[in-house]
Biopython code that builds the backbone (N, CA, C, O; Angstrom):
import numpy as np
from Bio.PDB.StructureBuilder import StructureBuilder

atoms = [
    (1, "MET", "N", (-10.306, -10.080, 0.871)),
    (1, "MET", "CA", (-9.509, -9.378, 1.358)),
    (1, "MET", "C", (-9.289, -9.343, 2.587)),
    (1, "MET", "O", (-10.337, -9.616, 3.173)),
    (2, "ASP", "N", (-8.368, -9.123, 3.366)),
    (2, "ASP", "CA", (-7.886, -9.277, 4.777)),
    (2, "ASP", "C", (-8.567, -8.150, 5.920)),
    (2, "ASP", "O", (-8.269, -6.966, 6.077)),
    (3, "CYS", "N", (-9.486, -8.900, 6.572)),
    (3, "CYS", "CA", (-9.962, -7.737, 7.420)),
    (3, "CYS", "C", (-9.137, -7.130, 8.401)),
    (3, "CYS", "O", (-9.548, -6.118, 8.970)),
    (4, "ARG", "N", (-7.736, -7.740, 8.747)),
    (4, "ARG", "CA", (-6.681, -6.721, 9.561)),
    (4, "ARG", "C", (-6.485, -5.545, 8.836)),
    (4, "ARG", "O", (-6.371, -4.475, 9.433)),
    (5, "LEU", "N", (-6.432, -5.616, 7.602)),
    (5, "LEU", "CA", (-5.754, -4.287, 6.960)),
    (5, "LEU", "C", (-6.732, -3.314, 7.206)),
    (5, "LEU", "O", (-6.454, -2.223, 7.702)),
    (6, "LEU", "N", (-8.234, -3.765, 6.780)),
    (6, "LEU", "CA", (-9.342, -2.813, 6.671)),
    (6, "LEU", "C", (-9.586, -1.852, 8.145)),
    (6, "LEU", "O", (-9.825, -0.647, 8.224)),
    (7, "GLU", "N", (-9.422, -2.915, 9.294)),
    (7, "GLU", "CA", (-9.436, -2.517, 10.439)),
    (7, "GLU", "C", (-8.385, -1.429, 11.189)),
    (7, "GLU", "O", (-8.519, -0.736, 12.198)),
    (8, "ILE", "N", (-7.467, -1.571, 10.392)),
    (8, "ILE", "CA", (-6.366, -0.326, 10.601)),
    (8, "ILE", "C", (-6.835, 0.982, 10.356)),
    (8, "ILE", "O", (-6.375, 1.978, 10.915)),
    (9, "PHE", "N", (-7.713, 0.989, 9.555)),
    (9, "PHE", "CA", (-8.365, 2.316, 9.192)),
    (9, "PHE", "C", (-9.556, 2.905, 9.902)),
    (9, "PHE", "O", (-10.092, 3.988, 9.665)),
    (10, "VAL", "N", (-9.886, 1.992, 10.832)),
    (10, "VAL", "CA", (-11.437, 2.084, 11.429)),
    (10, "VAL", "C", (-10.660, 3.100, 12.973)),
    (10, "VAL", "O", (-9.986, 2.640, 13.894)),
    (11, "GLY", "N", (-11.033, 4.340, 12.771)),
    (11, "GLY", "CA", (-10.525, 5.335, 13.952)),
    (11, "GLY", "C", (-9.668, 5.381, 13.965)),
    (11, "GLY", "O", (-9.215, 5.376, 15.110)),
    (12, "TRP", "N", (-8.593, 5.470, 12.805)),
    (12, "TRP", "CA", (-7.320, 5.876, 12.574)),
    (12, "TRP", "C", (-6.569, 7.550, 13.394)),
    (12, "TRP", "O", (-5.500, 7.733, 13.977)),
    (13, "GLU", "N", (-7.340, 8.185, 13.177)),
    (13, "GLU", "CA", (-7.248, 9.433, 13.583)),
    (13, "GLU", "C", (-7.035, 9.187, 15.018)),
    (13, "GLU", "O", (-5.847, 9.279, 15.329)),
    (14, "ASP", "N", (-7.936, 8.866, 16.107)),
    (14, "ASP", "CA", (-7.555, 8.658, 17.198)),
    (14, "ASP", "C", (-6.296, 7.699, 17.936)),
    (14, "ASP", "O", (-5.702, 7.885, 18.998)),
    (15, "LYS", "N", (-6.177, 6.766, 17.063)),
    (15, "LYS", "CA", (-5.142, 6.012, 17.075)),
    (15, "LYS", "C", (-3.931, 6.642, 17.109)),
    (15, "LYS", "O", (-3.152, 6.520, 18.054)),
    (16, "LEU", "N", (-3.634, 7.591, 15.728)),
    (16, "LEU", "CA", (-2.479, 7.936, 15.414)),
    (16, "LEU", "C", (-2.122, 9.048, 16.457)),
    (16, "LEU", "O", (-0.976, 9.367, 16.774)),
    (17, "GLY", "N", (-3.325, 9.607, 16.958)),
    (17, "GLY", "CA", (-3.021, 10.812, 17.997)),
    (17, "GLY", "C", (-2.430, 10.088, 19.501)),
    (17, "GLY", "O", (-1.920, 10.755, 20.402)),
    (18, "ASP", "N", (-2.583, 8.905, 19.535)),
    (18, "ASP", "CA", (-2.103, 8.318, 20.936)),
    (18, "ASP", "C", (-0.985, 7.628, 20.229)),
    (18, "ASP", "O", (-0.380, 6.869, 20.986)),
    (19, "ASP", "N", (-0.555, 7.657, 19.081)),
    (19, "ASP", "CA", (0.537, 6.796, 18.714)),
    (19, "ASP", "C", (1.288, 7.487, 17.576)),
    (19, "ASP", "O", (0.671, 7.193, 16.552)),
    (20, "GLU", "N", (2.272, 8.223, 17.289)),
    (20, "GLU", "CA", (2.499, 8.506, 16.220)),
    (20, "GLU", "C", (3.002, 7.450, 15.019)),
    (20, "GLU", "O", (2.938, 7.608, 13.800)),
    (21, "TRP", "N", (3.536, 6.297, 15.803)),
    (21, "TRP", "CA", (3.606, 5.302, 14.681)),
    (21, "TRP", "C", (2.768, 4.371, 14.554)),
    (21, "TRP", "O", (3.043, 3.184, 14.378)),
    (22, "TYR", "N", (1.689, 4.854, 14.636)),
    (22, "TYR", "CA", (0.278, 3.876, 14.504)),
    (22, "TYR", "C", (0.572, 2.970, 13.282)),
    (22, "TYR", "O", (0.657, 1.745, 13.372)),
    (23, "PHE", "N", (0.725, 3.689, 12.098)),
    (23, "PHE", "CA", (0.407, 2.968, 10.844)),
    (23, "PHE", "C", (1.944, 2.139, 10.229)),
    (23, "PHE", "O", (2.117, 1.350, 9.300)),
    (24, "SER", "N", (2.764, 2.669, 11.102)),
    (24, "SER", "CA", (4.201, 1.566, 10.645)),
    (24, "SER", "C", (3.910, 0.361, 11.552)),
    (24, "SER", "O", (3.969, -0.777, 11.086)),
    (25, "ASN", "N", (3.513, 0.645, 13.181)),
    (25, "ASN", "CA", (3.217, -0.295, 13.675)),
    (25, "ASN", "C", (2.354, -1.546, 13.543)),
    (25, "ASN", "O", (2.541, -2.715, 13.880)),
    (26, "SER", "N", (1.347, -0.914, 12.939)),
    (26, "SER", "CA", (-0.196, -2.112, 12.553)),
    (26, "SER", "C", (0.439, -2.748, 11.174)),
    (26, "SER", "O", (0.346, -3.968, 11.040)),
    (27, "PHE", "N", (1.100, -1.954, 10.116)),
    (27, "PHE", "CA", (1.430, -2.572, 8.945)),
    (27, "PHE", "C", (2.537, -3.686, 9.178)),
    (27, "PHE", "O", (2.557, -4.759, 8.576)),
    (28, "GLU", "N", (3.628, -3.204, 10.317)),
    (28, "GLU", "CA", (4.447, -4.297, 10.392)),
    (28, "GLU", "C", (3.974, -5.775, 11.219)),
    (28, "GLU", "O", (4.594, -6.838, 11.213)),
    (29, "SER", "N", (2.483, -5.414, 12.022)),
    (29, "SER", "CA", (1.963, -6.638, 12.670)),
    (29, "SER", "C", (1.300, -7.268, 11.591)),
    (29, "SER", "O", (0.560, -8.155, 12.018)),
    (30, "ILE", "N", (1.275, -7.163, 10.416)),
    (30, "ILE", "CA", (0.877, -7.512, 9.261)),
    (30, "ILE", "C", (1.939, -8.477, 8.552)),
    (30, "ILE", "O", (1.695, -9.667, 8.353)),
    (31, "TYR", "N", (3.019, -7.920, 8.224)),
    (31, "TYR", "CA", (4.070, -8.060, 7.412)),
    (31, "TYR", "C", (4.948, -9.031, 8.280)),
    (31, "TYR", "O", (5.345, -10.047, 7.708)),
    (32, "LYS", "N", (5.261, -8.859, 9.457)),
    (32, "LYS", "CA", (6.255, -9.520, 10.382)),
    (32, "LYS", "C", (6.378, -10.971, 10.309)),
    (32, "LYS", "O", (5.484, -11.530, 10.945)),
    (33, "GLY", "N", (7.080, -11.646, 9.819)),
    (33, "GLY", "CA", (7.304, -13.079, 9.584)),
    (33, "GLY", "C", (6.896, -13.554, 8.276)),
    (33, "GLY", "O", (7.083, -14.719, 7.923)),
    (34, "MET", "N", (6.213, -12.471, 7.383)),
    (34, "MET", "CA", (6.187, -13.173, 6.170)),
    (34, "MET", "C", (7.052, -13.543, 5.319)),
    (34, "MET", "O", (7.880, -12.711, 4.949)),
    (35, "SER", "N", (7.081, -14.825, 4.813)),
    (35, "SER", "CA", (8.336, -15.250, 3.594)),
    (35, "SER", "C", (7.934, -14.353, 2.533)),
    (35, "SER", "O", (6.935, -13.635, 2.573)),
    (36, "PRO", "N", (8.818, -14.436, 1.520)),
    (36, "PRO", "CA", (8.715, -13.594, 0.326)),
    (36, "PRO", "C", (7.419, -13.850, -0.481)),
    (36, "PRO", "O", (6.761, -12.913, -0.934)),
    (37, "GLU", "N", (7.044, -15.244, -0.661)),
    (37, "GLU", "CA", (6.090, -15.451, -1.181)),
    (37, "GLU", "C", (4.862, -15.188, -0.616)),
    (37, "GLU", "O", (3.930, -15.333, -1.406)),
    (38, "GLU", "N", (4.558, -14.843, 0.512)),
    (38, "GLU", "CA", (3.470, -14.615, 1.776)),
    (38, "GLU", "C", (3.213, -12.986, 1.285)),
    (38, "GLU", "O", (2.132, -12.402, 1.205)),
    (39, "ALA", "N", (4.550, -12.477, 0.996)),
    (39, "ALA", "CA", (4.096, -10.864, 0.994)),
    (39, "ALA", "C", (3.930, -10.486, -0.731)),
    (39, "ALA", "O", (3.353, -9.468, -1.113)),
    (40, "PHE", "N", (4.395, -11.255, -1.435)),
    (40, "PHE", "CA", (3.971, -10.869, -2.748)),
    (40, "PHE", "C", (2.714, -11.634, -2.921)),
    (40, "PHE", "O", (2.182, -11.339, -3.991)),
    (41, "ASN", "N", (1.968, -12.633, -2.145)),
    (41, "ASN", "CA", (0.459, -12.790, -2.414)),
    (41, "ASN", "C", (-0.433, -11.899, -1.721)),
    (41, "ASN", "O", (-1.640, -11.849, -1.959)),
    (42, "TYR", "N", (0.115, -11.251, -0.930)),
    (42, "TYR", "CA", (-0.527, -10.053, 0.009)),
    (42, "TYR", "C", (-0.866, -9.110, -0.679)),
    (42, "TYR", "O", (-1.886, -8.516, -0.331)),
    (43, "ILE", "N", (-0.061, -8.602, -2.008)),
    (43, "ILE", "CA", (-0.367, -7.484, -2.823)),
    (43, "ILE", "C", (-2.005, -7.143, -3.353)),
    (43, "ILE", "O", (-2.510, -6.026, -3.240)),
    (44, "PRO", "N", (-2.559, -8.085, -3.819)),
    (44, "PRO", "CA", (-3.879, -7.800, -4.004)),
    (44, "PRO", "C", (-4.660, -7.117, -2.916)),
    (44, "PRO", "O", (-5.543, -6.311, -3.211)),
    (45, "ASN", "N", (-4.353, -7.424, -1.612)),
    (45, "ASN", "CA", (-5.279, -7.389, -0.456)),
    (45, "ASN", "C", (-4.847, -5.543, -0.192)),
    (45, "ASN", "O", (-5.559, -4.905, 0.584)),
    (46, "VAL", "N", (-3.938, -5.005, -0.739)),
    (46, "VAL", "CA", (-3.150, -3.725, -0.656)),
    (46, "VAL", "C", (-3.926, -2.957, -1.479)),
    (46, "VAL", "O", (-4.445, -1.921, -1.062)),
    (47, "ILE", "N", (-4.104, -3.457, -2.913)),
    (47, "ILE", "CA", (-4.481, -2.614, -4.115)),
    (47, "ILE", "C", (-6.185, -2.650, -3.993)),
    (47, "ILE", "O", (-6.840, -1.948, -4.763)),
    (48, "GLU", "N", (-6.782, -3.410, -3.100)),
    (48, "GLU", "CA", (-8.352, -3.543, -2.968)),
    (48, "GLU", "C", (-8.625, -2.507, -2.207)),
    (48, "GLU", "O", (-9.505, -1.727, -2.572)),
    (49, "VAL", "N", (-7.847, -2.275, -0.866)),
    (49, "VAL", "CA", (-7.799, -1.409, 0.035)),
    (49, "VAL", "C", (-7.475, -0.072, -0.584)),
    (49, "VAL", "O", (-8.339, 0.791, -0.421)),
    (50, "LEU", "N", (-6.453, 0.249, -1.227)),
    (50, "LEU", "CA", (-6.151, 1.563, -2.154)),
    (50, "LEU", "C", (-7.267, 1.848, -2.737)),
    (50, "LEU", "O", (-7.405, 3.064, -2.598)),
    (51, "PHE", "N", (-8.306, 1.347, -3.417)),
    (51, "PHE", "CA", (-9.436, 1.773, -4.315)),
    (51, "PHE", "C", (-10.224, 2.238, -3.412)),
    (51, "PHE", "O", (-10.832, 3.254, -3.749)),
    (52, "LYS", "N", (-10.490, 1.703, -2.018)),
    (52, "LYS", "CA", (-11.335, 2.192, -1.394)),
    (52, "LYS", "C", (-11.245, 3.365, -0.440)),
    (52, "LYS", "O", (-12.150, 3.952, 0.154)),
    (53, "LEU", "N", (-9.834, 3.582, -0.436)),
    (53, "LEU", "CA", (-9.257, 4.925, 0.253)),
    (53, "LEU", "C", (-9.747, 6.409, -0.663)),
    (53, "LEU", "O", (-9.781, 6.614, -1.877)),
    (54, "ASP", "N", (-10.079, 7.260, 0.472)),
    (54, "ASP", "CA", (-10.400, 8.684, -0.244)),
    (54, "ASP", "C", (-9.569, 9.492, 0.354)),
    (54, "ASP", "O", (-10.118, 10.585, 0.492)),
    (55, "ASP", "N", (-8.434, 9.482, 0.807)),
    (55, "ASP", "CA", (-7.897, 10.558, 1.740)),
    (55, "ASP", "C", (-6.408, 10.266, 1.387)),
    (55, "ASP", "O", (-5.920, 9.135, 1.401)),
    (56, "ASP", "N", (-5.767, 11.362, 1.083)),
    (56, "ASP", "CA", (-4.538, 11.838, 0.303)),
    (56, "ASP", "C", (-3.439, 10.914, 1.711)),
    (56, "ASP", "O", (-2.757, 9.928, 1.433)),
    (57, "TYR", "N", (-3.496, 11.387, 2.818)),
    (57, "TYR", "CA", (-2.702, 10.920, 3.972)),
    (57, "TYR", "C", (-2.632, 9.040, 4.071)),
    (57, "TYR", "O", (-1.690, 8.262, 4.218)),
    (58, "LEU", "N", (-3.927, 8.869, 3.928)),
    (58, "LEU", "CA", (-4.220, 7.314, 4.132)),
    (58, "LEU", "C", (-3.520, 6.576, 2.753)),
    (58, "LEU", "O", (-3.042, 5.450, 2.887)),
    (59, "ILE", "N", (-3.490, 7.116, 1.701)),
    (59, "ILE", "CA", (-2.993, 6.361, 0.569)),
    (59, "ILE", "C", (-1.808, 6.657, 0.457)),
    (59, "ILE", "O", (-1.143, 5.869, -0.216)),
    (60, "TRP", "N", (-1.075, 7.887, 1.059)),
    (60, "TRP", "CA", (0.443, 7.857, 1.239)),
    (60, "TRP", "C", (0.710, 6.840, 2.184)),
    (60, "TRP", "O", (1.674, 6.126, 1.906)),
    (61, "GLU", "N", (0.104, 6.593, 3.223)),
    (61, "GLU", "CA", (0.643, 5.511, 4.057)),
    (61, "GLU", "C", (0.867, 4.266, 3.844)),
    (61, "GLU", "O", (1.774, 3.583, 4.319)),
    (62, "ILE", "N", (-0.337, 3.818, 2.797)),
    (62, "ILE", "CA", (-0.484, 2.393, 2.419)),
    (62, "ILE", "C", (0.566, 1.935, 1.189)),
    (62, "ILE", "O", (1.277, 0.932, 1.128)),
    (63, "LEU", "N", (0.394, 3.087, 0.186)),
    (63, "LEU", "CA", (1.594, 3.134, -0.699)),
    (63, "LEU", "C", (2.785, 2.826, -0.154)),
    (63, "LEU", "O", (3.507, 2.273, -0.983)),
    (64, "TYR", "N", (3.299, 2.963, 0.936)),
    (64, "TYR", "CA", (4.639, 2.665, 1.428)),
    (64, "TYR", "C", (4.690, 1.243, 2.085)),
    (64, "TYR", "O", (5.676, 0.521, 2.239)),
    (65, "PHE", "N", (3.482, 1.036, 2.410)),
    (65, "PHE", "CA", (3.358, -0.437, 3.014)),
    (65, "PHE", "C", (3.445, -1.203, 1.609)),
    (65, "PHE", "O", (4.273, -2.113, 1.594)),
    (66, "LEU", "N", (2.821, -1.013, 0.579)),
    (66, "LEU", "CA", (2.717, -1.721, -0.683)),
    (66, "LEU", "C", (4.460, -1.828, -1.248)),
    (66, "LEU", "O", (4.969, -2.818, -1.773)),
    (67, "MET", "N", (5.142, -0.497, -0.953)),
    (67, "MET", "CA", (6.747, -0.912, -1.254)),
    (67, "MET", "C", (7.323, -1.744, -0.388)),
    (67, "MET", "O", (8.256, -2.501, -0.653)),
    (68, "GLN", "N", (6.805, -1.626, 0.615)),
    (68, "GLN", "CA", (7.629, -2.558, 2.130)),
    (68, "GLN", "C", (7.401, -4.148, 1.676)),
    (68, "GLN", "O", (8.313, -4.974, 1.651)),
    (69, "LEU", "N", (6.028, -4.418, 1.328)),
    (69, "LEU", "CA", (5.715, -5.683, 0.737)),
    (69, "LEU", "C", (6.408, -6.061, -0.298)),
    (69, "LEU", "O", (6.986, -7.133, -0.122)),
    (70, "TYR", "N", (6.612, -5.412, -1.645)),
    (70, "TYR", "CA", (7.541, -5.754, -2.177)),
    (70, "TYR", "C", (9.038, -5.783, -2.255)),
    (70, "TYR", "O", (9.702, -6.099, -3.243)),
    (71, "SER", "N", (9.534, -5.363, -0.928)),
    (71, "SER", "CA", (11.011, -5.288, -0.341)),
    (71, "SER", "C", (11.114, -6.236, 0.147)),
    (71, "SER", "O", (12.248, -6.706, 0.242)),
    (72, "ILE", "N", (9.816, -7.064, 0.762)),
    (72, "ILE", "CA", (10.180, -8.382, 1.625)),
    (72, "ILE", "C", (9.822, -9.516, 0.713)),
    (72, "ILE", "O", (10.098, -10.670, 1.039)),
    (73, "ALA", "N", (9.144, -9.203, -0.558)),
    (73, "ALA", "CA", (8.898, -10.175, -1.614)),
    (73, "ALA", "C", (10.410, -10.251, -2.150)),
    (73, "ALA", "O", (10.834, -11.389, -2.354)),
    (74, "ASP", "N", (10.927, -9.605, -2.301)),
    (74, "ASP", "CA", (12.666, -9.391, -2.775)),
    (74, "ASP", "C", (12.315, -9.480, -4.773)),
    (74, "ASP", "O", (12.977, -10.215, -5.507)),
    (75, "THR", "N", (11.570, -8.885, -5.103)),
    (75, "THR", "CA", (11.427, -8.939, -6.094)),
    (75, "THR", "C", (10.672, -7.743, -6.894)),
    (75, "THR", "O", (9.781, -7.197, -6.244)),
    (76, "THR", "N", (10.873, -7.309, -8.067)),
    (76, "THR", "CA", (10.239, -6.214, -8.945)),
    (76, "THR", "C", (9.247, -6.663, -10.004)),
    (76, "THR", "O", (8.708, -5.885, -10.791)),
    (77, "GLN", "N", (9.011, -8.204, -9.961)),
    (77, "GLN", "CA", (7.880, -8.763, -10.635)),
    (77, "GLN", "C", (6.534, -8.150, -10.396)),
    (77, "GLN", "O", (6.080, -8.177, -9.252)),
    (78, "ILE", "N", (5.855, -7.599, -11.371)),
    (78, "ILE", "CA", (4.369, -7.075, -11.366)),
    (78, "ILE", "C", (3.715, -7.953, -10.913)),
    (78, "ILE", "O", (3.397, -8.827, -11.720)),
    (79, "HIS", "N", (3.255, -8.106, -9.519)),
    (79, "HIS", "CA", (1.724, -8.808, -9.194)),
    (79, "HIS", "C", (0.722, -9.118, -10.481)),
    (79, "HIS", "O", (0.319, -8.094, -11.032)),
    (80, "PRO", "N", (0.450, -9.854, -10.813)),
    (80, "PRO", "CA", (-0.644, -9.972, -12.080)),
    (80, "PRO", "C", (-1.967, -8.981, -11.341)),
    (80, "PRO", "O", (-2.448, -8.077, -12.024)),
    (81, "PHE", "N", (-2.289, -9.136, -10.463)),
    (81, "PHE", "CA", (-3.328, -8.398, -9.936)),
    (81, "PHE", "C", (-3.151, -6.740, -10.139)),
    (81, "PHE", "O", (-4.025, -5.982, -10.561)),
    (82, "LEU", "N", (-1.676, -6.346, -9.695)),
    (82, "LEU", "CA", (-1.503, -5.066, -10.331)),
    (82, "LEU", "C", (-1.344, -4.584, -11.268)),
    (82, "LEU", "O", (-1.542, -3.394, -11.517)),
    (83, "GLU", "N", (-0.856, -5.613, -12.160)),
    (83, "GLU", "CA", (-0.702, -5.466, -13.651)),
    (83, "GLU", "C", (-2.062, -5.023, -14.170)),
    (83, "GLU", "O", (-2.225, -3.945, -14.742)),
    (84, "ARG", "N", (-2.936, -5.820, -13.967)),
    (84, "ARG", "CA", (-4.541, -5.710, -14.593)),
    (84, "ARG", "C", (-5.238, -4.493, -13.931)),
    (84, "ARG", "O", (-6.359, -4.075, -14.224)),
    (85, "ASN", "N", (-4.368, -3.971, -12.954)),
    (85, "ASN", "CA", (-5.353, -2.711, -12.339)),
    (85, "ASN", "C", (-4.528, -1.644, -12.265)),
    (85, "ASN", "O", (-4.971, -0.711, -11.596)),
    (86, "TRP", "N", (-3.156, -1.459, -12.891)),
    (86, "TRP", "CA", (-2.522, -0.630, -12.908)),
    (86, "TRP", "C", (-2.887, 0.716, -13.404)),
    (86, "TRP", "O", (-2.581, 1.737, -12.789)),
    (87, "SER", "N", (-3.662, 0.713, -14.724)),
    (87, "SER", "CA", (-4.388, 1.883, -15.076)),
    (87, "SER", "C", (-5.409, 2.676, -13.939)),
    (87, "SER", "O", (-5.247, 3.724, -13.314)),
    (88, "PRO", "N", (-6.441, 1.766, -13.963)),
    (88, "PRO", "CA", (-7.465, 2.275, -12.925)),
    (88, "PRO", "C", (-6.697, 3.011, -11.797)),
    (88, "PRO", "O", (-6.836, 4.234, -11.765)),
    (89, "LEU", "N", (-5.733, 2.298, -10.669)),
    (89, "LEU", "CA", (-5.196, 2.677, -9.678)),
    (89, "LEU", "C", (-4.469, 4.062, -9.916)),
    (89, "LEU", "O", (-4.577, 4.984, -9.107)),
    (90, "LYS", "N", (-3.676, 4.155, -11.148)),
    (90, "LYS", "CA", (-3.088, 5.329, -11.159)),
    (90, "LYS", "C", (-4.157, 6.658, -11.359)),
    (90, "LYS", "O", (-4.051, 7.799, -10.908)),
    (91, "GLN", "N", (-5.230, 6.051, -12.219)),
    (91, "GLN", "CA", (-6.179, 7.086, -12.021)),
    (91, "GLN", "C", (-6.772, 7.752, -10.981)),
    (91, "GLN", "O", (-7.024, 8.955, -10.922)),
    (92, "HIS", "N", (-7.067, 6.547, -9.825)),
    (92, "HIS", "CA", (-7.251, 6.805, -8.722)),
    (92, "HIS", "C", (-6.510, 7.678, -8.043)),
    (92, "HIS", "O", (-7.001, 8.632, -7.439)),
    (93, "ILE", "N", (-5.239, 7.409, -8.091)),
    (93, "ILE", "CA", (-4.125, 8.036, -7.078)),
    (93, "ILE", "C", (-3.662, 9.626, -7.638)),
    (93, "ILE", "O", (-3.163, 10.519, -6.952)),
    (94, "MET", "N", (-3.989, 9.662, -9.062)),
    (94, "MET", "CA", (-3.630, 11.062, -9.522)),
    (94, "MET", "C", (-4.523, 11.996, -8.901)),
    (94, "MET", "O", (-4.080, 13.132, -9.070)),
    (95, "ILE", "N", (-5.412, 11.993, -8.364)),
    (95, "ILE", "CA", (-6.584, 12.978, -7.777)),
    (95, "ILE", "C", (-5.981, 13.282, -6.220)),
    (95, "ILE", "O", (-6.263, 14.330, -5.639)),
    (96, "TYR", "N", (-5.181, 12.316, -5.660)),
    (96, "TYR", "CA", (-4.675, 12.692, -4.561)),
    (96, "TYR", "C", (-3.033, 13.144, -4.982)),
    (96, "TYR", "O", (-2.147, 12.327, -5.230)),
    (97, "GLU", "N", (-2.855, 14.793, -4.997)),
    (97, "GLU", "CA", (-1.520, 15.079, -5.323)),
    (97, "GLU", "C", (-0.517, 14.611, -4.575)),
    (97, "GLU", "O", (0.334, 14.099, -5.302)),
    (98, "GLU", "N", (-0.264, 14.565, -3.520)),
    (98, "GLU", "CA", (0.956, 14.416, -2.509)),
    (98, "GLU", "C", (1.201, 12.941, -2.838)),
    (98, "GLU", "O", (2.258, 12.616, -3.378)),
    (99, "SER", "N", (0.313, 12.084, -2.550)),
    (99, "SER", "CA", (0.566, 10.508, -3.080)),
    (99, "SER", "C", (1.021, 10.345, -4.299)),
    (99, "SER", "O", (2.004, 9.637, -4.520)),
    (100, "TYR", "N", (0.376, 10.968, -5.226)),
    (100, "TYR", "CA", (0.665, 10.858, -6.572)),
    (100, "TYR", "C", (2.221, 10.997, -6.677)),
    (100, "TYR", "O", (3.055, 10.170, -7.044)),
    (101, "ALA", "N", (2.399, 12.596, -6.142)),
    (101, "ALA", "CA", (3.628, 12.901, -6.463)),
    (101, "ALA", "C", (5.206, 12.391, -5.982)),
    (101, "ALA", "O", (6.362, 12.460, -6.402)),
    (102, "ASN", "N", (4.347, 11.758, -4.657)),
    (102, "ASN", "CA", (5.868, 10.991, -3.891)),
    (102, "ASN", "C", (5.551, 9.567, -3.893)),
    (102, "ASN", "O", (6.214, 8.930, -4.711)),
    (103, "PRO", "N", (4.598, 8.795, -3.100)),
    (103, "PRO", "CA", (4.969, 7.408, -2.896)),
    (103, "PRO", "C", (4.858, 6.666, -4.177)),
    (103, "PRO", "O", (5.727, 5.876, -4.546)),
    (104, "PHE", "N", (3.535, 6.987, -5.004)),
    (104, "PHE", "CA", (3.496, 6.313, -6.178)),
    (104, "PHE", "C", (4.367, 6.430, -7.100)),
    (104, "PHE", "O", (4.631, 5.528, -7.895)),
    (105, "LYS", "N", (4.949, 7.654, -7.086)),
    (105, "LYS", "CA", (6.443, 7.888, -8.108)),
    (105, "LYS", "C", (7.566, 7.192, -7.867)),
    (105, "LYS", "O", (8.453, 6.970, -8.691)),
    (106, "GLU", "N", (7.533, 6.812, -6.635)),
    (106, "GLU", "CA", (8.589, 5.980, -6.073)),
    (106, "GLU", "C", (8.038, 4.391, -6.590)),
    (106, "GLU", "O", (8.731, 3.549, -7.161)),
    (107, "LEU", "N", (6.999, 4.304, -6.315)),
    (107, "LEU", "CA", (6.450, 2.731, -6.672)),
    (107, "LEU", "C", (6.664, 2.566, -7.947)),
    (107, "LEU", "O", (7.039, 1.490, -8.412)),
    (108, "THR", "N", (6.454, 3.588, -8.629)),
    (108, "THR", "CA", (6.191, 3.244, -10.177)),
    (108, "THR", "C", (8.079, 3.250, -10.864)),
    (108, "THR", "O", (8.310, 2.765, -11.972)),
    (109, "ARG", "N", (9.083, 3.791, -10.095)),
    (109, "ARG", "CA", (10.231, 3.668, -10.120)),
    (109, "ARG", "C", (10.593, 2.268, -9.811)),
    (109, "ARG", "O", (11.175, 1.533, -10.608)),
    (110, "GLN", "N", (10.027, 1.751, -7.986)),
    (110, "GLN", "CA", (10.634, 0.713, -8.179)),
    (110, "GLN", "C", (10.304, -0.518, -8.779)),
    (110, "GLN", "O", (10.968, -1.553, -8.820)),
    (111, "LEU", "N", (9.059, -0.239, -9.293)),
    (111, "LEU", "CA", (8.677, -1.560, -10.018)),
    (111, "LEU", "C", (9.108, -1.376, -11.719)),
    (111, "LEU", "O", (8.705, -2.179, -12.560)),
    (112, "ARG", "N", (9.791, -0.457, -11.987)),
    (112, "ARG", "CA", (10.108, -0.024, -13.162)),
    (112, "ARG", "C", (8.696, -0.317, -14.288)),
    (112, "ARG", "O", (8.500, -1.142, -15.181)),
    (113, "MET", "N", (7.980, 0.688, -13.776)),
    (113, "MET", "CA", (6.510, 0.763, -14.864)),
    (113, "MET", "C", (6.579, 1.835, -15.551)),
    (113, "MET", "O", (7.061, 2.862, -15.075)),
    (114, "LYS", "N", (6.187, 1.772, -16.568)),
    (114, "LYS", "CA", (6.103, 3.218, -17.692)),
    (114, "LYS", "C", (5.167, 4.144, -16.837)),
    (114, "LYS", "O", (4.308, 3.629, -16.121)),
    (115, "GLU", "N", (5.350, 5.730, -16.916)),
    (115, "GLU", "CA", (4.347, 6.416, -16.556)),
    (115, "GLU", "C", (3.739, 6.788, -17.342)),
    (115, "GLU", "O", (2.743, 7.465, -17.085)),
]
sb = StructureBuilder()
sb.init_structure("model")
sb.init_model(0)
sb.init_chain("A")
sb.init_seg("    ")
for serial, (resi, resn, name, xyz) in enumerate(atoms, 1):
    if name == "N":
        sb.init_residue(resn, " ", resi, " ")
    sb.init_atom(name, np.array(xyz, "f"), 0.0, 1.0, " ", f" {name:<3s}", serial, name[0])
structure = sb.get_structure()
């Protein structure tokens, strides 16, 4: 797991208070300059962090980061790690109504996954 990704969530409330674009800027610092292959290979890091998060707002943010990685990867191919973890991930995110209703549904459509 990439420590840079985990560090984004340490003290995030204060950082977001200082910079309304904190998450966008932080995620961009990770994906900036990534090749499509690097973006695709980074997906398991995001999935692992998603399982650790228990805040609707944070899950919302990182789901959009995941979609950004898929856009950079320029593919709708399901990463094998995501495919293996799709059901437990869906179960985890269903608890968070806003994230499940919006970015998770968008991700599902983007990847052409069955609901």
